[in-house]
Each structure stands twice: as structure tokens, then as C-alpha cells.
C-alpha positions as CSV (number, residue, x, y, z in Angstrom):
1,M,141.9,112.2,150.5
2,V,142.3,109.5,148.4
3,S,139.5,107.8,151.3
4,D,137.7,110.6,150.7
5,L,138.1,109.6,147.4
6,N,137.0,106.2,147.8
7,D,134.1,107.1,149.6
8,L,133.2,109.1,147.1
9,K,133.5,106.7,144.6
10,L,129.5,106.6,143.3
11,I,129.8,110.4,142.7
12,V,133.4,110.5,141.5
13,D,132.6,107.7,138.7
14,L,129.3,109.4,138.3
15,V,131.0,112.8,137.4
16,T,133.2,111.0,134.8
17,V,130.6,109.3,133.0
18,L,128.5,112.5,132.8
19,G,131.5,114.9,131.7
20,A,132.8,111.9,128.8
21,A,129.2,111.7,127.6
22,T,128.8,115.7,127.1
23,A,132.2,116.1,125.5
24,G,131.2,113.2,123.2
25,G,127.9,114.3,123.0
26,Y,129.4,118.1,121.9
27,L,131.6,116.5,119.4
28,A,128.8,114.1,117.5
29,N,126.8,117.6,117.7
30,R,129.2,119.4,115.9
31,L,130.1,116.3,113.1
32,R,126.5,116.5,112.8
33,Q,126.1,112.8,114.4
34,P,123.1,111.5,116.8
35,A,124.1,112.7,120.6
36,L,123.9,109.2,121.4
37,L,127.0,108.0,119.4
38,G,129.4,110.3,121.0
39,Y,127.8,109.3,124.4
40,L,128.6,105.7,123.5
41,L,132.5,107.0,122.7
42,G,132.7,109.1,125.3
43,G,132.0,106.0,127.3
44,M,134.5,103.9,125.3
45,A,137.3,106.4,126.1
46,I,136.9,106.0,130.0
47,G,136.4,102.6,130.2
48,P,138.6,99.5,130.6
49,A,139.4,99.9,127.0
50,G,140.6,103.3,127.4
51,L,141.4,105.6,130.4
52,R,140.1,103.0,133.0
53,L,138.9,105.7,134.7
54,V,135.5,103.7,135.2
55,A,134.5,100.1,135.7
56,T,132.3,98.1,133.8
57,E,130.3,97.2,137.2
58,G,129.2,99.0,140.1
59,E,126.3,101.9,140.8
60,I,127.0,103.7,137.5
61,Q,124.8,100.0,135.9
62,V,122.0,100.6,138.3
63,L,121.3,104.1,137.5
64,A,122.0,103.0,133.6
65,E,118.9,100.9,134.7
66,V,116.8,103.9,135.8
67,G,117.7,104.9,132.3
68,V,116.4,102.2,130.8
69,V,113.1,102.4,132.8
70,L,112.7,106.2,132.1
71,L,113.3,105.8,128.6
72,L,110.4,102.9,128.4
73,F,108.1,105.3,130.6
74,A,108.9,108.3,128.2
75,L,107.4,106.1,124.9
76,G,104.8,104.6,126.9
77,V,103.4,108.4,127.8
78,E,104.2,109.4,124.5
79,F,102.7,106.4,122.6
80,S,99.9,106.9,120.6
81,L,96.8,104.4,119.7
82,K,94.9,106.5,117.6
83,E,98.1,107.6,115.5
84,L,99.1,103.4,115.6
85,L,95.6,102.2,114.2
86,R,95.4,104.7,111.2
87,V,98.3,102.7,110.1
88,R,97.1,99.0,111.5
89,A,97.5,96.7,108.7
90,I,101.5,97.8,108.3
91,A,101.8,98.4,112.0
92,F,100.7,95.0,113.5
93,G,100.9,92.9,110.8
94,G,104.1,94.0,108.9
95,G,106.1,94.8,112.4
96,A,104.9,91.5,113.8
97,L,106.0,89.9,110.5
98,Q,108.8,91.8,110.6
99,I,110.3,90.7,114.1
100,L,109.7,86.7,112.8
101,L,111.5,87.2,109.8
102,T,114.0,88.9,111.3
103,I,114.5,86.6,114.2
104,L,114.7,83.2,111.3
105,L,117.1,85.1,109.3
106,G,119.5,86.1,112.2
107,G,119.2,83.3,114.4
108,G,119.5,81.0,111.5
109,V,122.4,82.1,110.1
110,V,124.6,82.3,113.4
111,Y,123.3,79.1,114.6
112,A,124.2,77.4,110.7
113,A,127.6,79.6,111.2
114,G,128.1,77.4,114.8
115,W,128.7,81.1,116.0
116,V,126.2,80.2,119.0
117,D,126.1,77.1,121.1
118,G,122.2,76.0,120.4
119,L,118.8,77.4,119.4
120,P,118.3,79.5,122.9
121,P,120.9,82.0,122.2
122,A,120.7,81.9,118.2
123,I,116.7,83.0,118.9
124,F,118.0,85.4,121.5
125,L,120.5,86.6,119.1
126,G,117.8,86.9,116.2
127,A,115.6,88.9,118.7
128,V,117.9,91.8,119.7
129,L,119.0,92.1,115.8
130,S,115.3,92.2,115.0
131,L,115.0,95.5,116.8
132,S,115.5,99.0,115.7
133,S,116.6,102.9,117.3
134,T,113.5,104.6,117.5
135,A,115.6,107.4,118.6
136,V,117.9,107.7,116.0
137,V,115.6,107.5,113.4
138,L,112.5,109.2,115.4
139,K,115.4,112.5,115.7
140,S,116.7,112.1,111.6
141,L,112.9,112.4,110.6
142,I,111.8,115.1,112.6
143,E,115.2,116.7,111.4
144,H,114.0,116.6,107.8
145,N,110.2,117.6,108.2
146,E,109.6,113.8,107.5
147,V,107.5,112.8,110.3
148,R,104.3,113.3,108.5
149,T,105.1,111.2,105.1
150,P,104.5,108.0,104.4
151,H,107.9,106.2,104.5
152,G,107.9,108.6,108.2
153,Q,104.6,107.0,109.3
154,V,105.2,103.4,108.4
155,M,108.5,103.8,109.9
156,L,107.1,105.3,113.1
157,A,104.2,102.4,113.0
158,M,106.9,99.2,113.1
159,L,109.0,101.1,115.6
160,V,106.4,101.1,117.9
161,V,105.6,97.4,117.4
162,Q,108.9,96.9,118.0
163,D,109.2,98.9,121.0
164,L,106.0,96.3,122.3
165,G,107.6,93.5,121.1
166,L,110.6,94.4,123.4
167,G,108.0,93.6,126.4
168,V,106.7,90.4,124.9
169,M,110.3,89.0,124.3
170,L,111.3,90.3,127.7
171,A,108.6,88.3,129.2
172,V,108.9,85.1,127.1
173,L,112.5,84.7,125.7
174,P,114.0,84.2,129.3
175,A,112.6,81.0,129.6
176,L,114.5,79.8,126.8
177,T,117.1,79.0,129.4
178,L,115.4,76.2,130.9
179,P,115.9,72.3,130.3
180,L,113.6,71.8,126.5
181,E,111.5,69.9,128.5
182,Q,110.1,72.5,130.6
183,I,110.2,75.4,127.9
184,G,106.9,75.0,126.7
185,M,105.2,75.0,130.4
186,A,107.6,78.0,130.9
187,L,106.5,80.1,128.2
188,V,102.3,79.4,129.2
189,V,103.4,80.1,132.5
190,A,105.1,83.4,130.9
191,E,102.5,84.3,128.6
192,V,99.8,83.8,131.2
193,K,101.5,86.6,133.6
194,A,101.7,89.0,130.9
195,V,98.5,88.8,130.2
196,I,97.6,88.6,134.0
197,F,99.6,91.8,134.3
198,L,98.5,93.7,131.3
199,G,94.7,92.6,132.5
200,L,95.5,94.2,135.7
201,A,97.3,97.4,134.3
202,L,94.3,98.3,131.8
203,L,92.1,98.2,135.2
204,A,94.5,100.1,137.2
205,G,95.0,102.7,134.0
206,R,91.1,103.0,134.0
207,W,90.1,103.5,137.4
208,M,93.2,104.1,139.8
209,I,96.1,106.0,138.2
210,P,93.9,108.8,136.5
211,V,92.7,109.5,140.0
212,L,96.2,109.3,141.5
213,V,97.7,111.5,138.6
214,R,94.8,114.3,139.2
215,A,95.2,114.1,143.1
216,L,98.9,115.0,142.3
217,A,98.4,117.6,139.9
218,R,95.4,119.5,142.6
219,S,98.3,119.7,145.4
220,G,99.5,122.3,143.1
221,S,103.5,121.2,144.3
222,Q,105.9,120.4,140.8
223,E,108.0,117.9,143.6
224,L,105.1,116.2,144.6
225,F,104.3,115.4,140.9
226,L,107.3,114.3,139.7
227,L,108.0,112.3,142.8
228,G,104.6,110.6,142.6
229,M,105.7,109.7,138.9
230,L,108.7,108.3,139.8
231,V,107.6,105.9,142.2
232,L,104.9,105.0,140.2
233,C,107.2,104.1,137.0
234,L,109.5,102.5,139.2
235,G,107.0,100.9,141.6
236,I,105.3,98.7,138.5
237,A,108.8,97.9,137.0
238,L,109.9,96.2,140.6
239,L,106.6,94.9,140.0
240,T,107.0,93.2,136.6
241,S,110.6,92.5,137.3
242,A,109.5,90.8,140.8
243,L,107.3,88.7,138.3
244,G,109.8,87.7,135.9
245,L,108.8,89.9,133.0
246,G,111.6,92.6,133.2
247,I,111.5,96.3,134.4
248,A,111.3,97.0,131.0
249,M,107.8,95.9,130.6
250,G,107.0,97.2,133.7
251,A,108.1,100.7,132.7
252,F,106.7,100.6,129.1
253,V,103.0,99.7,130.9
254,A,103.4,102.2,133.4
255,G,103.7,104.7,130.7
256,L,100.9,103.4,128.9
257,T,98.5,103.4,131.4
258,V,99.4,107.7,132.2
259,S,99.3,108.6,128.3
260,N,95.4,109.0,128.4
261,V,95.2,110.9,131.6
262,E,94.9,114.6,130.8
263,H,97.9,115.5,132.6
264,A,100.2,113.4,130.0
265,D,101.7,115.7,128.0
266,H,102.6,117.7,131.9
267,V,103.9,114.3,133.0
268,L,106.2,114.0,129.8
269,D,107.4,117.7,130.7
270,R,108.1,116.8,133.8
271,I,110.3,113.3,133.3
272,L,111.7,114.2,130.2
273,P,114.9,116.2,132.1
274,M,115.5,113.0,134.2
275,R,114.7,110.8,131.3
276,D,117.8,112.0,129.4
277,V,120.6,112.3,132.0
278,F,119.4,108.7,133.0
279,A,119.4,107.8,130.0
280,T,123.0,108.9,128.4
281,L,124.7,107.1,131.6
282,F,122.7,104.4,130.5
283,F,124.2,104.6,126.8
284,A,127.6,105.9,128.1
285,S,127.8,102.5,130.3
286,I,127.2,100.1,127.2
287,G,130.3,102.7,125.8
288,L,132.3,101.1,129.0
289,L,132.1,97.8,127.2
290,I,133.0,98.5,123.6
291,D,136.5,97.0,123.3
292,P,137.7,98.2,119.7
293,A,140.9,95.7,120.2
294,F,138.1,92.9,121.1
295,L,136.0,93.9,117.9
296,L,139.3,94.2,115.5
297,A,140.2,90.7,116.3
298,N,136.7,89.3,115.8
299,I,136.4,91.9,112.7
300,W,134.8,89.2,110.5
301,S,132.6,88.2,112.8
302,L,131.3,91.9,113.5
303,A,131.5,92.3,109.4
304,G,129.1,89.4,109.6
305,L,126.1,91.0,112.1
306,V,126.2,94.0,110.8
307,A,125.8,92.5,107.6
308,I,122.5,90.2,108.4
309,A,121.2,93.4,110.5
310,M,121.7,96.1,107.4
311,L,121.2,94.1,104.8
312,G,119.1,91.2,105.7
313,K,117.0,93.2,107.9
314,A,116.7,96.1,104.9
315,A,115.6,93.4,102.3
316,I,112.9,91.9,104.8
317,V,111.5,95.6,105.6
318,T,111.3,96.6,101.9
319,G,109.8,93.2,101.0
320,V,106.8,93.5,104.1
321,V,106.3,97.1,103.5
322,K,105.8,95.9,99.5
323,C,103.3,93.1,100.0
324,F,101.2,95.6,102.0
325,G,100.8,97.9,99.0
326,Y,103.1,100.3,99.6
327,P,104.9,101.9,96.6
328,M,108.8,100.6,96.0
329,R,109.8,104.1,96.6
330,T,108.5,104.2,99.8
331,A,109.2,99.9,100.8
332,L,112.6,101.0,100.2
333,T,113.1,104.4,102.1
334,V,111.8,102.5,104.6
335,G,114.0,99.2,104.8
336,L,117.2,101.6,104.6
337,G,115.6,104.0,107.6
338,I,115.1,101.3,110.1
339,N,117.9,98.6,109.4
340,Q,119.8,98.9,112.0
341,I,119.8,97.5,115.8
342,G,118.4,99.9,118.4
343,E,118.8,100.9,121.7
344,F,116.9,98.3,123.6
345,S,119.2,96.0,121.6
346,F,121.2,96.7,124.3
347,V,118.6,95.5,127.0
348,L,117.5,92.3,125.4
349,S,121.4,91.6,125.0
350,G,121.9,92.4,128.8
351,V,119.1,90.1,129.6
352,A,120.3,87.2,127.3
353,R,124.3,87.7,129.3
354,S,123.0,87.8,132.4
355,Q,120.9,84.5,131.9
356,G,123.7,82.8,130.3
357,L,122.7,82.6,126.9
358,F,125.2,84.7,125.9
359,P,129.2,84.4,127.0
360,D,131.1,87.8,127.1
361,Q,132.2,87.0,123.5
362,L,129.2,87.0,121.6
363,Y,127.9,89.4,124.0
364,G,131.1,91.8,123.0
365,L,130.2,91.1,119.5
366,T,126.6,91.9,120.1
367,V,127.1,95.4,121.7
368,G,130.0,96.3,119.1
369,T,127.5,95.2,115.7
370,T,124.6,97.9,117.9
371,A,127.5,100.6,118.3
372,A,128.6,100.0,114.0
373,T,125.0,100.2,112.8
374,L,124.1,103.0,114.8
375,L,127.4,104.7,113.3
376,L,126.2,104.0,109.9
377,T,123.0,105.0,110.1
378,P,122.8,108.6,109.8
379,F,125.1,108.4,106.7
380,L,122.6,105.8,104.7
381,L,119.2,108.0,105.6
382,R,120.8,110.9,104.3
383,A,122.3,109.0,101.0
384,T,118.6,107.1,100.6
385,P,117.7,109.8,98.3
386,D,120.8,110.0,96.2
387,I,120.1,106.0,96.4
388,L,116.3,105.7,94.7
389,R,117.2,108.9,92.0
390,W,120.7,106.6,91.0
391,L,118.2,103.3,90.8
392,S,115.7,105.6,89.0
393,K,118.4,106.2,86.2
394,S,118.5,102.8,85.4
395,Q,114.8,101.9,83.3
396,A,115.9,98.5,83.8
397,L,116.5,98.6,87.3
398,S,113.2,101.1,88.0
399,R,110.8,99.1,85.7
400,F,112.4,95.7,87.6
401,L,111.9,97.8,91.2
402,S,108.9,99.1,90.1
403,L,109.9,102.5,91.3
404,D,107.9,104.6,89.1
405,P,104.5,102.7,88.7
406,D,102.0,103.9,86.4
407,P,99.8,105.8,88.6
408,Q,96.0,104.8,88.7
409,L,93.7,107.9,87.7
410,V,90.5,107.3,89.5
411,D,87.6,109.7,87.8
412,Y,84.3,110.0,89.0
413,D,82.8,112.0,85.9
414,E,84.1,113.1,82.8
415,P,87.3,115.1,83.7
416,P,87.1,119.2,83.3
417,A,89.5,120.9,81.6
418,D,90.2,123.3,84.5
419,R,90.1,121.6,87.4
420,V,92.5,122.8,90.5
421,V,95.4,119.6,91.0
422,V,95.9,119.2,95.0
423,A,99.2,118.0,95.8
424,G,99.4,116.0,99.2
425,F,96.1,115.1,101.3
426,G,97.4,115.5,104.6
427,R,96.2,118.2,107.5
428,V,97.4,121.3,105.2
429,G,96.1,119.2,101.9
430,Q,92.7,117.9,103.5
431,T,91.9,121.6,104.6
432,L,92.2,123.0,101.2
433,V,90.3,120.6,99.2
434,R,87.7,120.5,101.9
435,M,87.6,124.8,100.6
436,L,87.7,124.2,97.1
437,Y,84.8,121.0,97.3
438,F,82.7,123.5,98.9
439,Q,83.1,126.6,96.7
440,G,82.1,124.3,93.8
441,Y,85.5,123.8,92.4
442,Q,86.8,120.5,90.7
443,I,89.6,118.8,92.3
444,L,92.0,116.3,91.1
445,V,94.0,115.1,94.4
446,I,97.4,113.4,94.4
447,D,98.7,111.5,97.4
448,N,99.8,108.4,98.0
449,D,99.2,106.9,101.5
450,E,96.3,104.9,100.9
451,A,94.5,105.6,104.9
452,R,94.0,108.8,103.6
453,L,91.5,108.0,100.2
454,Q,88.4,106.9,101.4
455,T,87.6,110.4,102.7
456,L,88.2,111.1,98.6
457,R,86.2,108.1,97.9
458,D,83.1,108.8,99.9
459,R,83.2,112.5,98.7
460,Q,83.9,111.2,95.0
461,I,86.8,113.0,94.7
462,P,88.8,112.3,92.0
463,Y,92.3,111.1,92.7
464,I,95.5,109.4,91.7
465,F,97.5,107.3,93.7
466,G,100.8,107.7,93.5
467,D,104.3,110.1,94.5
468,A,103.4,113.7,93.6
469,S,107.2,114.3,92.6
470,S,107.0,111.9,90.1
471,E,107.2,112.6,86.1
472,F,104.4,109.7,85.2
473,V,102.0,110.8,88.2
474,L,102.0,114.7,87.0
475,E,101.7,113.7,83.3
476,K,98.8,111.4,84.1
477,A,97.2,114.7,86.2
478,R,97.3,116.6,82.7
479,L,98.4,119.5,84.3
480,H,98.3,121.4,81.0
481,L,94.6,121.5,81.4
482,A,94.5,122.3,85.3
483,K,93.4,126.0,86.1
484,G,96.4,125.9,89.1
485,L,98.5,123.2,91.2
486,A,98.8,123.5,95.0
487,I,101.6,121.4,96.6
488,A,100.9,120.8,100.0
489,L,103.4,118.0,100.7
490,P,105.2,117.0,104.0
491,D,108.4,116.4,102.9
492,P,110.4,119.4,101.9
493,M,112.7,117.7,98.8
494,A,109.3,116.2,97.3
495,T,108.1,119.7,97.3
496,R,110.6,121.3,95.4
497,L,111.0,118.2,92.8
498,T,107.3,118.6,92.2
499,L,107.5,122.5,91.9
500,K,110.6,121.8,89.6
501,R,108.7,119.2,87.2
502,A,105.3,120.4,87.0
503,L,106.1,123.3,85.6
504,S,108.8,121.3,83.2
505,L,105.3,119.9,82.0
506,A,103.2,123.1,82.2
507,P,105.2,126.2,82.4
508,D,102.4,128.4,82.6
509,L,100.6,126.9,85.5
510,D,99.8,128.5,88.5
511,V,101.2,127.0,91.4
512,T,100.7,127.6,95.2
513,V,103.4,126.1,97.7
514,R,103.9,125.3,101.1
515,A,107.0,126.1,102.7
516,H,108.1,123.9,105.8
517,G,110.6,126.6,107.1
518,K,111.9,130.1,106.3
519,D,114.9,128.4,104.3
520,E,112.4,127.3,101.8
521,I,110.9,129.9,100.7
522,D,113.7,131.9,98.4
523,T,114.5,128.5,96.7
524,L,110.4,128.0,95.9
525,Y,109.8,131.3,94.3
526,Q,113.6,130.9,92.2
527,L,112.3,127.6,91.0
528,G,108.6,129.1,89.9
529,A,105.9,129.4,92.4
530,Q,103.4,131.7,92.0
531,E,103.2,132.0,95.7
532,V,104.7,130.1,98.8
533,V,102.8,129.7,102.1
534,Q,104.7,129.5,105.1
535,P,102.1,128.4,108.1
536,E,103.9,129.7,111.0
537,F,104.2,133.4,109.7
538,E,101.0,132.8,108.3
539,A,99.7,132.1,111.9
540,S,102.0,134.9,112.7
541,L,99.9,137.6,110.5
542,E,96.4,136.0,112.0
543,M,97.3,136.5,115.6
544,G,98.7,140.2,114.1
545,A,95.4,141.1,112.9
546,H,93.5,140.2,115.6
547,M,95.5,142.4,118.3
548,L,94.9,145.4,115.7
549,L,91.6,144.9,115.6
550,K,91.4,144.2,119.3
551,F,93.5,147.7,119.8
552,G,90.8,149.9,117.4
553,D,92.5,149.7,114.3
554,S,89.9,149.8,111.3
555,A,89.5,146.4,109.3
556,A,90.7,148.3,106.2
557,A,94.1,149.8,108.1
558,V,94.7,146.1,109.5
559,Q,94.7,143.9,105.4
560,R,96.6,147.1,104.5
561,V,98.9,145.8,107.0
562,V,98.7,142.2,106.2
563,N,99.1,142.7,102.7
564,R,102.1,145.0,102.5
565,Y,104.1,141.9,104.7
566,R,102.5,139.6,102.3
567,R,103.5,141.5,99.1
568,G,107.3,141.8,100.3
569,R,107.1,137.9,99.9
570,Y,108.1,137.1,103.5
571,R,111.5,138.7,103.6
572,D,111.3,140.7,107.0
573,I,110.9,136.9,108.6
574,Q,114.0,135.6,106.5
575,P,117.6,135.6,107.8
576,Q,120.1,137.8,105.8
577,R,122.1,135.2,103.7
578,S,126.0,135.3,103.3
579,E,127.0,136.2,100.0
580,Y,129.9,134.2,100.1
581,W,130.2,130.6,100.5
582,G,130.3,130.5,104.7
583,D,127.3,129.6,106.4
584,N,125.9,127.9,103.2
585,T,123.8,125.0,105.4
586,D,120.0,126.1,104.3
587,F,121.2,126.7,100.6
588,S,122.7,122.9,100.2
589,N,119.7,121.8,101.9
590,S,117.3,123.6,99.1
591,I,119.1,122.1,96.6
592,E,119.3,118.7,97.7
593,G,118.1,115.8,95.5
594,F,118.3,118.1,92.5
595,E,120.7,117.4,89.5
596,R,122.9,120.6,89.3
597,E,125.9,121.6,87.4
598,W,127.9,124.3,86.9
599,H,128.1,126.3,83.6
600,T,130.7,128.9,83.0
601,V,129.9,132.1,80.8
602,E,132.3,132.2,78.2
603,P,132.5,136.2,76.5
604,S,131.2,134.5,73.1
605,S,128.1,133.7,74.8
606,P,124.8,135.3,73.6
607,L,123.6,135.7,77.3
608,V,126.1,138.0,77.7
609,G,124.2,141.7,78.9
610,F,121.1,139.7,79.3
611,S,119.2,139.6,82.4
612,L,118.0,136.5,84.0
613,A,114.5,137.6,83.2
614,E,114.8,138.7,79.1
615,A,116.9,135.2,79.0
616,N,113.7,133.3,80.3
617,V,116.1,130.1,80.9
618,R,113.4,127.9,83.1
619,R,110.7,128.6,80.1
620,R,113.1,128.2,77.3
621,T,115.4,125.0,78.6
622,G,113.8,123.6,82.0
623,A,116.8,124.3,84.1
624,T,116.7,126.9,87.0
625,V,119.4,129.1,88.3
626,M,120.1,128.8,91.8
627,A,123.4,130.7,92.2
628,I,125.5,132.6,90.2
629,E,129.5,133.3,91.4
630,R,130.9,136.9,90.2
631,K,134.8,137.2,91.7
632,K,134.5,134.6,94.1
633,Q,131.5,136.0,95.2
634,L,128.1,134.0,95.5
635,H,124.9,135.3,94.9
636,R,122.1,132.9,95.7
637,Y,118.7,133.2,94.4
638,P,119.3,136.0,91.8
639,T,116.2,137.3,90.8
640,G,115.0,137.7,87.0
641,N,117.0,141.4,87.2
642,F,120.3,139.9,87.3
643,V,122.4,140.6,84.2
644,L,125.0,138.5,83.0
645,K,128.4,138.9,82.2
646,A,131.5,136.8,80.9
647,G,133.2,135.2,84.1
648,D,130.0,134.4,85.6
649,R,129.6,130.8,87.1
650,L,125.8,129.5,86.9
651,L,124.8,126.5,89.2
652,T,121.6,125.4,87.4
653,I,119.7,122.0,88.4
654,G,117.5,120.2,86.3
655,N,117.8,117.2,84.5
656,T,120.4,115.7,81.8
657,T,118.3,117.2,78.9
658,E,117.8,120.4,80.3
659,Q,121.3,120.5,81.3
660,A,122.1,120.3,77.6
661,N,119.3,122.3,76.7
662,F,120.8,125.1,79.1
663,T,124.7,124.3,77.5
664,A,123.4,124.6,73.9
665,L,121.8,128.2,75.2
666,L,124.6,129.4,76.6
667,R,126.8,128.8,73.4
668,G,123.8,130.4,71.2
669,Q,123.1,126.7,69.5
670,L,119.6,126.7,70.8
671,R,116.6,127.8,68.5
672,D,113.5,127.4,70.5
673,A,109.7,128.0,69.7
674,A,110.1,131.8,69.8
675,G,113.0,131.6,67.4
676,W,115.3,134.0,69.7
677,Q,119.2,133.9,68.9
678,R,121.9,136.6,69.9
679,D,123.4,137.7,67.1
680,S,127.0,137.7,68.4
681,D,128.4,139.8,65.4
682,E,126.2,142.8,66.4
683,K,128.3,144.9,68.3
684,G,127.8,148.4,70.4
685,A,129.9,151.6,70.8
686,G,133.0,150.9,73.0
687,G,132.8,146.9,72.1
688,E,129.7,146.5,74.0
689,T,127.4,143.7,72.8
690,A,124.3,144.5,71.3
691,R,120.9,143.7,72.5
692,S,119.1,141.5,69.8
693,T,116.2,143.3,69.0
694,K,113.5,140.5,69.0
695,K,113.2,139.7,73.0
696,P,112.9,136.1,74.3
């Protein structure tokens, strides 16, 4: 039996590694962490530093190399040159500058500290530190609906350039292992090889690859199509490896040659499942190399490398993004978002180790540093809004960091008193502005993406360059004179903040808001939106209307059906909400980013017996009641007819002044323009508190 297991050693190791990765990934998922971290921990648990079930060398490492190849191949297929060119300045200029400065900083510090022997390993280590994690950052942006935000676009642009830079590094850096007098010539030869290979790849991508892909697609066999793509990917990777350029560069270029073929999406669909399996093997195999005892014994060196990566790189990225004209808030968000070490740093570290530049100790520290930064990244990304909000509270810090710079209003005509303000000039905002423009309405657009503003300049449409959720920007827009406000921002948190702050400046403003998900609809109505539009639901209404018309229903009947669903404010698509504290993830996400406070309604409070609509809380205090707890039962998003009772606990959102106003209202100490105040001495029959005859 033992002999049989030895014969099947590859299968045993494969099952063991994948099983450990599955368990680790599941645990990470339940803890709301990236699955990648679970793969690393799973590999560590069964490796030499754990249960010693799998060795660090052998066939698993070969399969892990296939994972690297498929990762980069898929990245090349997904690569969009058009998207990158939209932010080409920060992508190519800023991305290249960030890589160079990080190499100088990281390499300079470790060389000065004596952690490496000579300049070549210092430069290699600096290059390792310069790469960030495309997988972790992209997953986080998708989860928070921030891919289309300015900071999301900048992050992805710089990450793509880093991934492109990996290919150059793999081609050039191995030359550093040669004697000093031969390095110059070796670098030239490597660059010439890279240029010749890229030129041939471009020609193949233009004339040969499309023909091959189409032929495989016309065969009608999914198996042949997949096999052909694998042979193409692995074959080009082997070619670049033979040329000394590394398999990773070949895999990425192979993906690029396929990306412009009309069957690219189908290629990606076929290759993704295999990529995920082999990439899991790759990350788990890295976990096999992590030795907690070794890292603990070198804790200060590890802490130093983590600090260089996360603090030094954050400072570099923030400075670079700011120098390219982006607001400080965007620059800080990008800096805190891509300051980790990425999955492809493992690839570069492996090359350095194989070339003899990284001894085992330095390689172990590099692997540990990468794992530590990946572990910290999700927490940092989640905390970034709170960090920015904390910095904004200090006037000195806010002014020093220019978190809220004076917005610049570009007006081409005398500003009218009834124009429509549109916050956000992305895909939704552009369609809306186009519609309003050709209907003859006066428009003011607020957006902080410089690349989009040229369209407004060409049309001479007034705009404000700035963050729509900033109170300074909204004040500049003179919302109290506006006909209405449409919020079409791609970021859910920015949407909520913009709505809240806009209504605090202009309580009677008619606001239409785009919801990003079903869980946001209640929140946006609660914050005061007149109308909330959820794109997916609107699409379903249009599809349903089209089908009903095709089936013979009259146009009037179809319109009545559509109007009925719209009047229901999408209630039919919203999930049933628990009235208790359980399952409160959506609710917690909806109030994220706001200052919140719990208040208790005392028996002597003048609000006892009044409904929220009668109390007119939002109009009179600026605060919004998001939830009411009564007898251990939580009522989320209470409606206006909810009558308050003594002992109720109210969760409100609002700034410090708004919360103070609400506290005063609860105590009967607030006199507003309406002059309404509850006469707490009036009592009705049976001891019930009577209502004031003067309504709020």
C-alpha cells in the first residue's frame, strides 16, 4: 500500500494541497478576507513548518508554475488598452515613476541597512517591493462598487503598468547576476531580445493568432478550443523562457495577442476555471515556504520590510498621484490601496532565488513580508474612508493635506437660478446630461475625473471640478437655487454622503439618486431622496414592457403595470429584512461613512406621541433617523408615520452640529424657524401627553 502511495505521490500531494487550500479559502471567506490569504495559510499548515505533509520541492512546484502562466495569460486577455489610454498620463507616467521610486527607496534602505550583499540583490528586492496585488485590490473594488470611481480607475491603471513592468523586470533583472563589466552588454542584449520578441508577437497577434483562434472556434469542439489556447499560452511561455525573458512575460504577451480577437471573451471563459485551480496551487505552494518560527526570529527585519512596503510605498504613490493633478483625497485613497506587495512579487522573488541573488533567509523574509502585507490590505482598504474622515475633522490637517480644496466653478454664461445639477459624469451621468442638454435645460456638472471634463468644455456646459460629496463643492453649486439634483456617482458611500449633505444645504431640493444595489434603496429614501432609480430593476421593467407589448397588451395597460411597480418604490425586488439584530450586514453597509449616535427618548421628551413626519426631524435638525429600537426589536428605515414612545432608542446619522440639534429637540430645547415647541405640561385624559396645536 505504501508502495502504491509512493507511485501516486503527485496525486496525493495534489489532493493534499488543494484540500488544505479549500479549507483555508473557506475559512478566509467566512471571516470576510480574501481567499488568497486562506490559500497561503492552508499551504503553511501542511508544509515543512506545519504538519509536514507536503515537501516544498517537486511536482507541485511545476504545477504552481503553470498557475503563474495561466494567471498572466488571463490578465493579458482581460487587458484593455482603450481603458488604459483614458488615464494614460497617470498610468504610464505615474506607474513607471512609482516603480522607479519604490526600487530606489526599498533597495536603498536595505542596502544601507546591510540586509543584502551588494547592489544587484538590493535592486531586485526594491523591484519586489514595487509590485502590488492586482487580485486583492480588484476584488475589493468590485465588492464595494468602486471600479468606476476616480481612485478605482487610477489604482487599476497603475496596477496594470506594474504587471507590464513585471515582464520588463523578468527580462532585464537577471542580467544583474553577471560580473560588473558584463552587466551593460547583458542589459542591452536582454532589451534587444525583448523588443524583437514583442515585435514578432505584435505581428503574430495581427496576422496569425486571430486565424488560429477562429479556426479552433469554427471546429465547434470546446475541447479542441481549450487545448489550442493552452498550447498557445504554454508554448509562447516556453519560448520566452528559452530566450531568457522568463515564462511570465511570454504568458502575458500571449494573452495580449488574443485580447483583440472577437473570441477573447470565450477564451477567457474557457481558461478561467483552469486558471483558478492552478493559481490556487501557486499560492498554496508559496504557503509551503512560510515558516512562522523563522519570521518570529527575524521579526524586526520583517517589520522593517513591511514598513518600507506599506508606509514608504503609500507615501510614494500618494505623492505621485497628487503630482499628476488628482485631488489629495483621491491620492491618499490610491496610496493606501496599493501599498501592499502583490502575488507577482512571489514570481520575482523566485527568479532572484534561482539566480542566487536571494539567499534562503532573504527569500523567507520576502515571502513573509508579502504575506503580511496581503493580510493587512483588506483591513486597510476597509478603514480608508474612516481615516480620511478623521483627517478631515482636523481643520489644520485638512488644510495642510488639501483634503477639501476650494472647488473651481467653470461657468460659460451668467448662472441661471433654476439649473439642474448633475453629480457624476460617468456612463449614467453622461446619458442624463445629454438628455437634459438637448431638451434645453441649463446644467451644472460636478465631477473629479479630469479625463471626462473635455466633453463639457467642448459643449461649454458649466462644471465644477471636485468631489461631489464635499460640502465645499456643494456650497459652490448653490443648490438652494437649483431646479433639482441628480446623483449618478459610481461610489455608494459618496452617493449617500452627497445626498445627506445636499439636503442639509437645501432641504426642499428635489433629488433623484441612482442606487447601486437593492439594499441601498431604503437608505436613500430615508435620507430624503425624492426618487431612487435602480438600473437593474429599470432594465427588467423595460424588458417586461417590451414582452407585454409583443404579447398583445395595450400600451396603456403596459404603462399602468410599469407605473404600479415604480410607485411601489421597488418593494417587490427588495429582500425581506429581519426586525432583529441578526443579518444586519446590508444595514451596516448602508450607514457606513456617516457619523452616527444612539439617543434615548425620555418620558419627558416633547417628541413622545409624535410621528417622525410630525416631528420633521431632518428638516429641523439636519439629522436622519435610520433605526428605532423598541423592546429589543430593531425597526430599520422607519417611515414617517412611526409614532415615538418613551424608552425608544433612535439611531441617527449626522455631523456633530446635527447630532447636538437632535439632542436639543429630544429635550425640548430646540426652537427653530417654525417656533414649534412641545408643551410638556399639557396632559390629556388618562395621563397621555396631548399634542401641541401647532404642528411642526
